[in-house]
C-alpha positions as CSV (number, residue, x, y, z in Angstrom):
1,M,26.8,16.9,-23.2
2,S,26.9,18.2,-19.7
3,D,24.5,17.0,-17.0
4,I,22.7,19.6,-14.8
5,L,21.5,18.5,-11.5
6,R,18.9,20.6,-9.6
7,N,15.9,20.5,-7.3
8,L,12.7,19.9,-9.3
9,V,9.8,22.4,-9.2
10,I,6.1,22.1,-10.1
11,E,6.9,23.6,-13.6
12,D,8.8,20.3,-14.3
13,H,5.6,18.2,-14.0
14,D,5.1,17.8,-17.7
15,Q,8.6,16.6,-18.2
16,V,8.1,14.2,-15.3
17,K,5.0,12.8,-17.0
18,T,7.0,12.4,-20.3
19,L,9.9,10.6,-18.6
20,C,7.5,8.2,-16.9
21,E,5.1,7.5,-19.7
22,S,6.8,4.2,-20.8
23,I,7.2,2.9,-17.2
24,W,4.8,0.2,-16.1
25,D,2.8,0.6,-19.3
26,G,2.0,4.2,-18.4
27,N,0.8,3.3,-14.8
28,D,3.8,4.7,-12.9
29,Y,2.8,6.4,-9.7
30,V,5.5,9.1,-9.9
31,P,3.6,11.7,-12.1
32,E,0.6,11.4,-9.8
33,I,2.6,11.9,-6.5
34,F,5.0,14.5,-7.9
35,P,2.9,17.6,-6.9
36,T,2.9,16.2,-3.3
37,W,6.7,15.9,-3.4
38,I,6.9,19.6,-4.4
39,S,4.6,20.8,-1.6
40,D,5.9,18.5,1.1
41,S,8.6,20.1,3.3
42,L,10.0,16.6,4.0
43,S,10.6,15.8,0.4
44,T,13.6,16.8,-1.8
45,P,12.9,15.9,-5.5
46,L,16.0,16.1,-7.6
47,G,16.5,15.8,-11.4
48,I,19.2,15.6,-14.0
49,F,18.8,17.6,-17.2
50,Q,20.6,17.3,-20.5
51,D,19.9,20.2,-22.9
52,N,16.9,21.2,-20.8
53,E,15.5,17.6,-21.1
54,L,14.7,15.8,-17.8
55,V,16.5,12.5,-18.1
56,A,16.6,11.2,-14.5
57,L,14.9,11.9,-11.2
58,A,14.5,10.7,-7.6
59,N,13.0,12.0,-4.4
60,L,14.5,12.1,-0.9
61,E,11.8,11.6,1.6
62,K,12.6,12.2,5.3
63,V,10.6,10.4,7.9
64,E,9.1,13.1,10.1
65,G,10.7,13.3,13.6
66,T,13.5,10.9,12.8
67,T,16.9,10.7,11.1
68,I,15.6,8.1,8.6
69,G,15.2,8.9,4.9
70,W,14.0,7.1,1.8
71,V,15.2,7.1,-1.8
72,E,11.9,7.3,-3.7
73,G,10.9,7.0,-7.4
74,L,14.3,6.7,-8.9
75,R,13.7,6.9,-12.7
76,V,15.8,7.2,-15.8
77,K,14.2,8.1,-19.1
78,E,14.0,5.5,-21.9
79,G,16.9,6.0,-24.3
80,H,19.2,7.3,-21.5
81,R,19.5,4.1,-19.4
82,Q,22.7,2.1,-18.8
83,S,24.7,5.4,-18.9
84,G,25.3,5.8,-15.2
85,L,22.4,8.3,-14.7
86,G,20.7,6.1,-12.1
87,S,23.8,5.9,-9.9
88,K,24.5,9.6,-10.4
89,T,21.0,10.6,-9.3
90,N,21.1,8.2,-6.3
91,E,24.4,9.6,-5.2
92,A,22.9,13.1,-5.3
93,V,20.1,11.9,-3.0
94,V,22.7,10.4,-0.7
95,K,24.5,13.8,-0.6
96,A,21.3,15.6,0.2
97,A,20.5,13.1,2.9
98,K,23.9,13.8,4.6
99,E,23.2,17.5,4.4
100,Q,19.9,17.1,6.1
101,G,21.3,15.0,9.0
102,I,19.8,11.7,7.9
103,T,21.7,8.8,9.4
104,T,19.7,5.8,8.0
105,L,18.9,5.9,4.3
106,W,16.6,3.2,2.8
107,Y,16.1,2.1,-0.8
108,A,13.5,-0.6,-1.7
109,T,13.3,-2.5,-5.0
110,S,12.2,-5.7,-6.6
111,S,14.5,-8.8,-6.9
112,R,13.7,-8.7,-10.6
113,N,15.1,-5.2,-11.1
114,E,18.8,-6.0,-11.4
115,A,19.6,-2.5,-12.6
116,S,18.0,-0.9,-9.6
117,Q,19.9,-3.3,-7.3
118,L,23.1,-2.3,-9.0
119,V,22.4,1.4,-8.5
120,A,21.9,0.8,-4.7
121,E,25.1,-1.3,-4.4
122,N,27.2,1.2,-6.4
123,S,26.3,3.8,-3.8
124,G,27.3,1.6,-0.9
125,F,23.9,0.3,0.2
126,I,23.7,-3.2,1.7
127,K,20.8,-5.5,1.6
128,A,19.0,-5.2,5.0
129,N,15.8,-7.3,4.5
130,T,14.2,-9.6,2.0
131,T,10.5,-10.5,1.8
132,G,8.5,-12.9,-0.3
133,Y,6.0,-11.1,-2.7
134,F,3.0,-12.0,-4.8
135,R,-0.2,-10.5,-6.0
136,L,-3.8,-11.8,-6.5
137,Y,-6.4,-10.1,-8.7
138,R,-10.2,-10.0,-8.7
139,P,-11.9,-12.4,-9.3
140,Y,-9.9,-14.0,-6.5
141,P,-8.9,-17.7,-6.8
142,A,-10.8,-20.5,-5.2
143,H,-9.4,-21.2,-1.8
144,S,-10.1,-23.1,1.4
145,R,-12.5,-21.7,3.9
146,P,-11.1,-20.1,7.1
147,S,-11.4,-22.4,10.1
148,P,-14.2,-21.4,12.6
149,S,-12.0,-22.6,15.4
150,I,-9.4,-19.9,14.7
151,A,-10.1,-16.5,16.1
152,P,-7.5,-13.8,15.2
153,L,-7.1,-11.1,17.8
154,K,-7.0,-7.4,16.7
155,I,-4.2,-5.5,18.4
156,D,-2.3,-2.2,18.1
157,A,1.4,-1.5,17.3
158,M,2.4,-1.4,21.0
159,R,1.0,-4.8,21.7
160,L,2.6,-6.2,18.5
161,H,5.9,-4.9,19.7
162,E,5.5,-6.7,23.0
163,L,4.5,-9.9,21.2
164,L,7.5,-9.8,18.9
165,I,9.8,-9.5,21.9
166,S,8.2,-12.6,23.5
167,N,8.0,-14.5,20.2
168,P,11.5,-13.8,18.7
169,D,11.1,-16.6,16.1
170,L,8.1,-14.9,14.5
171,V,9.9,-11.9,12.9
172,E,13.6,-12.3,13.1
173,S,14.6,-9.2,11.2
174,T,15.0,-5.7,12.7
175,T,12.7,-4.2,10.1
176,F,9.1,-4.9,9.3
177,P,7.5,-4.7,5.8
178,L,4.1,-3.3,4.8
179,A,2.9,-2.0,1.4
180,W,6.2,-1.4,-0.3
181,Q,7.6,0.2,2.9
182,F,9.6,-0.9,5.9
183,D,10.3,0.4,9.3
184,F,12.1,-0.7,12.5
185,T,10.5,-3.3,14.8
186,S,10.8,-0.8,17.6
187,I,7.6,0.7,19.1
188,E,8.3,3.9,17.3
189,G,8.9,2.2,13.9
190,L,5.9,-0.1,14.1
191,S,3.7,2.8,15.2
192,R,4.8,4.9,12.2
193,L,4.4,2.0,9.7
194,L,1.1,0.6,11.0
195,K,-0.7,3.8,12.2
196,N,-3.4,3.4,9.5
197,S,-3.4,-0.4,9.4
198,T,-5.3,-3.3,10.8
199,I,-3.1,-5.7,12.8
200,K,-4.3,-9.2,13.8
201,V,-2.5,-12.1,15.5
202,V,-3.3,-15.8,16.0
203,I,-2.3,-17.0,19.5
204,N,-2.4,-20.7,20.4
205,E,-3.4,-22.2,23.7
206,S,0.1,-22.0,25.2
207,G,0.2,-18.2,24.5
208,H,2.6,-18.5,21.5
209,V,1.9,-16.4,18.4
210,D,1.4,-18.8,15.5
211,G,0.8,-16.1,12.9
212,L,0.2,-12.4,12.3
213,Y,-1.1,-10.3,9.5
214,C,-1.5,-6.6,8.8
215,M,-3.6,-4.9,6.1
216,S,-3.2,-1.4,4.7
217,K,-5.3,0.2,2.0
218,R,-3.5,1.7,-1.0
219,D,-5.3,3.8,-3.5
220,R,-4.7,3.3,-7.2
221,K,-6.0,5.3,-10.2
222,G,-9.7,6.0,-10.3
223,D,-11.9,4.3,-7.8
224,T,-9.8,1.1,-7.5
225,W,-7.6,0.3,-4.6
226,T,-5.2,-2.4,-3.3
227,A,-5.3,-4.4,-0.1
228,A,-1.7,-4.8,1.0
229,Y,-1.0,-7.5,3.5
230,T,2.0,-8.5,5.6
231,V,2.0,-12.1,6.8
232,F,4.3,-13.9,9.2
233,A,3.7,-17.4,10.6
234,T,5.4,-20.2,12.4
235,N,2.6,-22.7,11.7
236,R,1.8,-23.7,8.2
237,S,-1.9,-24.4,8.8
238,I,-2.3,-21.0,10.4
239,F,-0.6,-19.4,7.4
240,V,-3.0,-21.1,5.0
241,D,-5.9,-20.0,7.2
242,I,-4.6,-16.4,7.2
243,I,-4.3,-16.3,3.4
244,S,-7.9,-17.5,3.1
245,R,-9.1,-14.9,5.5
246,T,-7.3,-12.1,3.8
247,I,-8.6,-13.1,0.3
248,D,-12.2,-13.1,1.7
249,E,-11.5,-9.7,3.4
250,A,-10.1,-8.2,0.2
251,D,-13.0,-9.5,-1.8
252,T,-15.7,-8.3,0.7
253,L,-14.1,-4.8,0.9
254,G,-14.0,-4.5,-2.9
255,A,-10.2,-4.4,-3.4
256,E,-9.2,-4.9,-7.0
257,R,-6.1,-6.7,-6.0
258,A,-4.4,-8.1,-2.9
259,V,-0.6,-7.8,-2.5
260,Y,1.3,-9.9,-0.1
261,F,4.6,-9.3,1.7
262,L,5.8,-12.5,3.4
263,G,8.1,-13.6,6.1
264,P,10.6,-16.4,5.3
265,R,8.4,-19.4,6.3
266,A,5.3,-17.8,4.7
267,T,7.4,-17.3,1.5
268,E,8.1,-21.0,1.3
269,W,4.6,-22.1,2.2
270,A,3.1,-19.7,-0.4
271,L,4.4,-22.0,-3.1
272,T,2.1,-24.8,-1.9
273,L,-1.1,-22.7,-2.2
274,G,-1.7,-23.7,-5.8
275,Y,-2.8,-20.3,-7.1
276,V,0.4,-18.1,-6.8
277,E,1.3,-17.3,-10.4
278,E,4.6,-18.5,-11.8
279,E,5.9,-15.0,-12.3
280,F,6.0,-14.6,-8.5
281,I,7.9,-17.8,-7.8
282,G,11.2,-16.7,-6.4
283,R,10.2,-13.1,-6.5
284,R,11.3,-10.9,-3.6
285,F,10.9,-7.3,-2.3
286,L,14.2,-6.0,-1.1
287,L,15.3,-3.4,1.4
288,Y,18.7,-1.8,1.0
289,E,20.2,0.4,3.8
290,L,23.0,2.9,3.9
291,N,24.4,4.0,7.3
292,L,25.3,7.6,6.9
293,S,26.4,8.1,10.5
294,V,29.7,6.4,9.7
295,M,30.4,8.1,6.4
């Protein structure tokens, strides 16, 4: 049986829905976003067909005004997995990225998805960043009240960049996570990633940043939405206070769930909160990177 690789078109939407219907109990985002991929000039959706059946797909998303690209929505149809189709589709995305002049290609996945990690590694990607990850759902758990003596300061991406330079122990990686995405910690990268986000920092009396948190709204099906938070801290008590504030904020705003992406210290301290579910103990969100400029 020969595999046929081609660019996907809107007429493939029904097959996309069929391929994804068993993923995440039918809650996969790919069928919903597929029409946007088709209409977006920065997207290149690709699929592999066997006897006119769509058995694998992925999208190449180029970040506007950059030479950065993302592998998005890599999926293999149930019954066709563990046959190399994931790697073959990913390699097709890599080839398309080279042709489009992309020099940095990113691929994000969960630490629990070993098959996805293997696909990335088989294509030459290396692990570039690791963040802690957990979720909370409404009704939100009981938690300590935020301290009235702590006053987080709202800032913009440019100010955050300045603070990261003067506080190098706060975020030690060259990329920054938010809502299942990453970008560089440069002014340009932070501005792209955080353009629709709220950014707050906690600065102590000596002018050192003890913690920062960012929130981005992510729509889900229907009228529900997710509050996605990034949290970095160098002070445990500040971390606990930030988590309490974000839970209160998510609840007040009506978010059905709060999702957290955590720096290394925050990842460790999250285990002591008492309400992080066991399924998230040791769970990480991973960023893989492929440097196409040397290939």
